[in-house]
C-alpha positions in Angstrom: 0.0 0.0 0.0 1.3 3.5 -0.8 0.5 5.5 2.3 1.4 9.2 1.8 3.8 7.9 -1.0 5.2 5.3 1.4 5.4 1.6 0.4 4.5 -0.4 3.4 2.6 -3.4 2.1 1.8 -5.1 -1.2 -1.7 -5.9 -0.1 -3.5 -2.8 -1.5 -1.5 -2.2 -4.7 -3.9 -2.5 -7.7 -3.1 -4.4 -10.8 -2.5 -1.0 -12.5 0.0 0.0 -9.7 1.9 -3.3 -10.1 2.1 -3.1 -13.9 3.1 0.6 -13.8 6.1 -0.3 -11.5 7.0 -3.3 -13.7 7.1 -1.0 -16.8 9.1 1.5 -14.9 11.6 -1.2 -14.0 11.9 -2.1 -17.7 12.9 1.4 -18.5 15.5 1.5 -15.7 16.9 -1.8 -16.9 17.3 -0.3 -20.4 19.1 2.7 -18.9 20.0 2.2 -15.2 22.4 5.2 -14.9 20.5 8.4 -14.5 21.0 11.6 -12.5 17.4 12.3 -11.8 17.9 12.2 -8.0 21.1 14.2 -7.8 19.6 16.5 -5.2 18.1 13.7 -3.0 19.3 11.8 0.0 18.2 8.2 0.7 18.5 6.9 4.2 18.9 3.1 4.7 18.1 2.0 8.2 18.7 -1.7 8.6 17.8 -2.9 12.1 18.2 -6.5 10.8 21.0 -8.1 8.7 20.7 -7.9 5.0 23.0 -8.2 2.0 21.0 -8.2 -1.3 18.2 -5.8 -0.2 20.6 -3.2 1.3 23.1 -3.4 -1.5 20.5 -3.3 -4.2 18.8 -0.3 -2.6 22.1 1.6 -2.2 23.1 0.7 -5.7 19.7 1.9 -7.0 20.1 5.2 -5.2 23.7 5.7 -6.4 22.8 4.9 -10.0 20.0 7.5 -9.8 22.5 10.1 -8.6 21.3 10.2 -4.9 23.5 10.2 -1.9 23.1 7.5 0.7 23.3 7.7 4.5 22.3 5.2 7.1 23.4 2.2 9.1 23.7 -1.6 8.8 24.1 -2.5 12.5 21.7 -1.1 15.1 24.4 -1.7 17.7 26.1 1.5 16.5 23.0 3.6 16.8 21.3 5.4 19.7 18.7 2.6 19.9 21.3 0.9 22.2 20.9 3.9 24.5 17.1 3.4 24.6 16.1 5.7 21.7 12.7 4.8 20.4 11.9 3.9 16.8 9.7 7.0 16.7 12.6 9.3 17.7 15.0 7.6 15.3 12.6 8.0 12.4 11.9 11.7 13.2 15.6 12.4 13.6 16.6 10.7 10.3 13.7 12.4 8.4 15.4 15.7 9.0 18.3 14.6 6.9 16.8 12.4 4.1 14.1 12.6 1.4 13.2 9.0 1.7 13.8 6.2 4.3 14.4 2.6 3.4 13.9 0.5 6.6 14.3 -3.2 7.5 13.1 -4.1 11.0 12.8 -7.3 13.0 9.3 -6.3 14.4 6.1 -6.9 12.4 4.3 -3.7 11.8 7.4 -1.5 12.4 7.3 -0.2 8.8 3.6 0.8 9.0 4.3 2.7 12.2 7.3 4.4 10.7 5.2 5.5 7.7 2.4 6.9 9.9 4.8 9.2 11.8 7.4 10.0 9.2 7.2 13.3 7.3 9.1 11.7 4.4 8.2 8.5 2.5 9.2 5.1 4.0 9.9 2.0 2.0 9.5 -1.3 3.8 12.5 -3.4 3.2 11.1 -6.2 5.4 9.4 -6.2 8.8 9.8 -9.4 10.7 7.8 -12.3 9.2 5.2 -9.9 7.9 5.8 -8.3 4.5 8.7 -7.7 2.1 7.0 -5.7 -0.7 10.1 -4.6 -2.6 11.2 -8.3 -2.9 7.7 -9.0 -4.2 8.0 -6.4 -6.9 11.3 -7.7 -8.1 9.8 -11.2 -8.0 6.9 -10.0 -10.1 9.2 -8.3 -12.5 11.2 -11.6 -12.8 8.1 -13.6 -13.4 6.9 -11.1 -16.0 10.2 -11.1 -17.8 10.5 -14.9 -17.9 6.8 -15.8 -18.6 5.8 -12.8 -20.7 2.8 -12.3 -18.5 1.6 -12.5 -14.8 -1.7 -14.0 -15.7 -2.9 -17.6 -15.2 0.3 -19.1 -13.9 1.0 -22.2 -11.8 3.2 -21.0 -8.9 4.7 -23.5 -6.6 5.9 -22.2 -3.2 8.3 -24.5 -1.4 9.8 -24.6 2.1 9.2 -22.1 4.9 5.6 -20.9 4.2 4.9 -20.2 7.8 7.5 -17.5 8.5 8.5 -16.6 4.9 7.4 -13.0 4.4 8.4 -13.2 0.7 5.8 -15.9 -0.1 3.1 -14.1 2.0 3.7 -10.9 0.0 3.8 -12.7 -3.4 0.5 -14.5 -2.6 -1.2 -11.1 -2.0 0.2 -9.4 -5.0 -0.8 -12.3 -7.4 -4.5 -12.0 -6.5 -5.0 -9.7 -9.5 -3.6 -12.2 -12.0 -5.6 -15.5 -11.5 -2.8 -17.8 -10.4 -3.0 -21.4 -9.1 -0.7 -21.8 -6.1 0.8 -25.0 -4.9 2.0 -24.9 -1.3 4.8 -27.4 -0.6 5.8 -27.5 3.1 6.1 -29.8 6.1 3.2 -29.5 8.5 5.3 -27.4 10.9 5.9 -24.8 8.2 2.6 -24.9 6.3 1.0 -21.8 4.9 -0.7 -20.1 7.8 -4.5 -20.3 7.9 -4.9 -16.5 7.5 -3.3 -16.7 4.1 -5.4 -19.6 3.0 -8.4 -17.6 4.1 -7.1 -14.7 2.0 -6.9 -17.1 -1.0 -10.5 -18.1 -0.5 -11.6 -14.5 0.0 -10.0 -13.5 -3.3 -10.9 -16.7 -5.2 -7.3 -17.8 -5.5 -6.9 -21.5 -6.3 -4.4 -23.4 -4.1 -3.3 -27.0 -3.5 -1.3 -28.2 -0.5 1.4 -30.9 -0.7 3.9 -32.4 1.7 5.7 -34.4 -1.0 8.4 -32.7 -3.1 9.6 -34.6 -6.2 9.8 -34.4 -10.0 6.2 -35.5 -10.5 4.7 -32.9 -8.0 6.5 -30.0 -9.6 6.2 -31.1 -13.3 3.4 -28.5 -14.1 5.1 -25.5 -12.5 5.6 -22.3 -14.4 7.4 -20.8 -11.3 9.1 -22.8 -8.6 9.7 -20.5 -5.7 12.2 -22.0 -3.2 12.6 -20.5 0.3 15.2 -20.9 3.0 14.1 -22.3 6.4 14.9 -19.2 8.5 16.7 -20.2 11.7 16.3 -16.6 13.0 12.5 -17.0 13.0 12.5 -20.0 15.3 12.3 -19.8 19.1 12.7 -23.6 19.3 16.0 -24.7 17.7 14.9 -28.4 18.0 12.0 -27.6 15.7 14.4 -25.8 13.3 16.7 -28.9 13.2 13.7 -31.1 12.4 12.6 -29.2 9.3 15.7 -27.4 7.9 16.7 -30.2 5.4 13.2 -31.5 4.5 13.1 -30.1 0.9 16.3 -29.9 -1.2 15.9 -29.2 -5.0 18.4 -31.2 -7.1 19.0 -31.1 -10.8 17.7 -34.6 -11.4 14.3 -33.4 -10.1 13.9 -31.0 -13.1 13.8 -33.7 -15.9 10.0 -33.4 -16.2 9.9 -29.6 -15.8 8.1 -27.4 -18.4 10.5 -25.6 -20.7 9.3 -22.2 -19.5 9.6 -23.0 -15.8 12.0 -20.8 -13.8 13.3 -21.3 -10.3 13.2 -18.3 -8.1 14.7 -17.8 -4.6 14.9 -14.6 -2.5 18.3 -15.7 -1.3 20.4 -16.3 0.7 20.2 -20.0 0.2 21.6 -22.5 2.7 21.2 -25.9 1.2 17.7 -26.0 -0.2 18.9 -25.7 -3.8 21.8 -28.0 -4.6 24.7 -26.4 -6.5 24.1 -28.7 -9.5 20.9 -26.7 -10.2 22.9 -23.5 -10.8 23.9 -24.7 -14.3 20.4 -25.8 -15.3 18.5 -23.5 -17.7 15.6 -23.4 -15.3 17.7 -21.6 -12.7 16.9 -17.9 -12.5 17.7 -16.8 -8.9 20.8 -14.8 -9.6 19.2 -13.0 -12.5 16.2 -12.4 -10.1 18.6 -10.7 -7.6 19.9 -8.5 -10.4 16.3 -7.5 -11.3 16.1 -6.1 -7.7 18.2 -3.2 -8.8 15.7 -2.1 -11.5 12.6 -2.7 -9.4 14.0 -0.7 -6.5 15.0 2.1 -8.8 11.4 2.2 -9.9 10.1 2.2 -6.3 12.5 5.0 -5.1 11.5 7.2 -8.0 7.8 6.5 -7.5 7.7 7.3 -3.8 9.5 10.6 -4.6 6.9 11.3 -7.3 9.6 11.2 -10.0 8.4 8.5 -12.3 9.9 8.4 -15.8 
């Protein structure tokens, strides 16, 4: 949802919003180096570790000519002295034109957007939402399939805590997908998202098996990491961390157009022999994040191409 030009959640973006941002990303991919934000400052506030998201946002800002300030470790900020999130946001908004924030608490981005005088872009809040990852996922799907409509999308692994799959599910409601949820019982898609599917007439099928036959009809195979940092019970994590591993031999029955996506980082859920397979697309997907995030930064600053 764009709240006073902030991007907090994917849930309320219209089909037109999504397609507009995808077409903007196409233009930035054609010409990523522009000076349109040479008078702007982008603040990146990462209260939780990140590599791809932070670097792609900082690269996006730099390629648009903006200057970047911020932090990657909250231990070096005044939050260690007891400063509240509100005070941090209000302070940083004095210095920047837009704030990109990742936080470990669900709802932190919405709160920041409500109090900030400058736009806030949610770069992930706990197990809740990751809307910029979703937009680069949508751009990757659009590029590889030629459309977002009527696709078979298989979500594999951590569907309970995986904010990327939750956001993707919400975004795809405009495009008539059929979802296949592949997860162990402990990490199954939460009931609230299955209710969301029923509410918006999104077809879905649940599986616990993961083999070549199950995934043979996939257009998109979206793998996820079992996230140790989301577990309070490490015994539960050890039970489920290696349940589903994609290997090259499992792709023999895959459709020619099928692409494998992964928000990264991977641990061992995609074997290295998959990297050379023509279905693998996760590193290209990460590159697409640059163009999608350029589109998002420009949009929240009301500077669309």
